[in-house]
Steps between C-alpha positions, in 0.01 A plus 500: 500500500803406702764231513681286748878538464725801471765486230694812590397856577247513214311200630371213289476466123199326348466406135157558343384374159206691350297369204227662289316311229175553310404135446198571276280241678748223426575211737850476651773359272679179592828665599562834672868441582627785285239752620555412867877466458493157659825389336697818563759399754618861543167591659402413855145628493303576818173639368290471183245766402295382203239716323272342237248676281206382288440181689182322407237711675178339382234456767552123529876546526467771764262290709732203477803711592315643800449148638832354390838627388509615139710296257789752495522522882491122533763454232736756646460358852579152362814633333628713788406302812767230446751791503375605846287790373160561656220721368468782754252729324281529194261757353243425226316776314298351218761384247798638694690289755791597726687227689777528757718205601778495760745245632335344805782600735409867435139461613553610866647826376225593251220657702180699457472438128280749315414536134330766290383493141407783266356442151695684231492530123861584427685300235774524240643841427216661694690414817786726403259784423309454824820509707570851369165633624421291811706597813448161657611306192813714479611349831520154344824365357558252219798318357624563149294335228771284338259228389274506188133601520290231672169556317328409271608151384328226309441226754753217517750697296752784516333684214341836565133544409436372147125551513324762293540753786881456504532673836818693556737316742506667843652463844168450678642272769707693751624488858512830691583553864531770762601507866235607748531868589611577854270733700618860519601649833265767640477723807339217697675205337862387538741480211442159339787250515716434201355256251556148623499336157615555143417327174722441197420338168723208408334392173206599280409287199229334295461124440436447133474121502146495642226502236169422678399868487527795263718660772846389608567495875741747664700451817718712724736387774564736790733513799334635813733629772326547834563539867296250699208632701462163669824337611342176630168320453217607729425130560758220533357152451701216658462169316768346722249527788222315316328216677179307439218376723254266323375701201651836593839656441614757756687797354723730704559856387623833639394853415654843535368719780337745255333237280128592444352155566136426419273202572448489120866425438557144380782253455509296180671168435631471145689255286827640372434636150180687589364731229324759723387540861172321432679174423506385863432132582386594854467812708408629846339827610734645760208629705355148532817294541752726673654385828711777657825388665648840583474862392649441152522119476184322395371164380214409271373164376420403142286205395716258290258208491432552130869496400570169323823308531765689309869578497434854377636797687274764649508867601309700757386857422348749743252736333424834667148630451601851606798520263329298224814297437712208608721617785676177591611188315675190628780289360394187305430194717330164492205399720371160612224360278133538603180324410241625254196666657231740384441822690175434691446867585520633141708791635548803277850515350708815467539640149727783387 
């Protein structure tokens, strides 16, 4: 992950808010402002990482979620998209869901996303015991536990378990982190460069007001200092050079000399406030619509005939198939209205 602007010798600082919550198959509550720190004016968040456990994982629910967004993903996208956050990645493993959101202006600098999941059975005080015996777990860090145990509660209350079992309160909901280890130098490998990022914990707390589950959610806010690996977008889209011919809009864009272009790259047209990269209102495969103007300056046309009359603003995003990410995004702009028309070819649409 890299960023656009330098802010001194240490590079750019990004603010990341991490959430973990065992929701016990419950639907989203009406208000997540406290959990997401939406009203905290001292935070200028860039990225959200949200981990949910025990989502409804019945067969009907899983089939529905495979075809459509699950209720939690849809709710979080609805909450965060008006604040310019876009879902950039998600992982679902039965009842576990991990979501990553980023401010849309960061998209060209977040490249080659990869995720990995490992089922575990660690919980409560067992985590502390496991860290003493597992070399990998010992590499993880955690903030001080200054909040009360987050499990087990009677639902819709702040009372610990009053059932016959009367489970002992425990800190089962935790956020641990570690920085990726740098490769060691060997006889045939050069000395690796100094670490280009550092992570510091700003806050670590529980949110006791939520009662939909027998767990209380936990959040941590981090400051990430990093030196940019990409100083400028690989693709620059130029909305000021837009022009239309009948039902098509011609888009001008430039690319860096080392950009790994592919005929399966595509340009998407979005309304401002998009929730993820699949929310395009029109698109064009670069391989089918590209018109080269010079070595690094190109044009492509996008069908806008199905765009109704609107005063909404739009964005253009260039998606790289090789890098599996958005590598260029335009400034907001308005386009002339088009007429409604169905796609007679039934062309396959890109999905991420």
